[in-house]
N, C-alpha and C positions, 0 to 999 in steps of 0.2 A: 804775624807782625816779626819782621828780621829784627834780631838784636844787632848794635853796631859794635864793632868790635875794631881794633886798632892794633897793629903790629910794626911798631918801632926797630929800628937798625938802624946801622952803620955803613951798610957796603961791605962789610969786610964777609971772607970767605964762610965764617962763622953764623954769620944772618941769614946770608944768602942761599944759604944750606938751609937755614930754618922757614925761611920765608917761602920754599919749594916744598919743603916737607910736612909745615904746619899751618902756614896762613893760607896756603894755596888748598890745603886738603879741608877748610872748613866747606860746608856745607853752605853753599850762595842761598837755598832757600830760608835757611836761618840766622844766617849772618850776614851783614854788610861790612867786607871788611875795606878799611881804609890801610893803604901800605904807606908809612912815611920814613923816609929813608935822612935821617937827621943830620947826615953829613951835606946831604944837599938844601936840606932846610931847619940850618941852626936855630932859626926863631922860635921854632917847635921844643927846643930840649927844655924850656921853662915849663910847658905845657906837660911833658912827660914827666916832669919830676914831680910837677903836682899831683898829678895821676899815680905817684909810686913807683914811681921807674928808677930803678938804680942804675940799670947796666942793659943793654942791647945783646943780644934780639930779647925781644920783649913783647909779649902779646896781652892788651887789655880789652878782656872782656867782663862789663860790668865795673865794678868798685877796686877788685884787687888785681895787680897786675899779674901773667905769670911769666918768669925769669926763664927764658930757655939756654942753658950751656953757659958761654960768658965770652961774648965778644970784645966787649969796651965798658969801660965805666962810663959811666952818662959826664964826669968830671973830666973824660979825656976827651970829650967832644967840643968843650969849651976853648 
């Protein structure tokens, strides 16, 4: 059974690099990865915040987000 993973980003160079190096590197047999570009889907910012995401890029697997480097604070995306 595959586990869901959500990669939140804002489209900045740091985010895109993290998407290529991390999110796309996850084993698709183990993880169903959804890529969420918060710049294009601002309606999902509240969802990311509720999941504990404070900055992007961030990868959510299970209950705790993994914050990767620092591209932008969620507050800056509003």
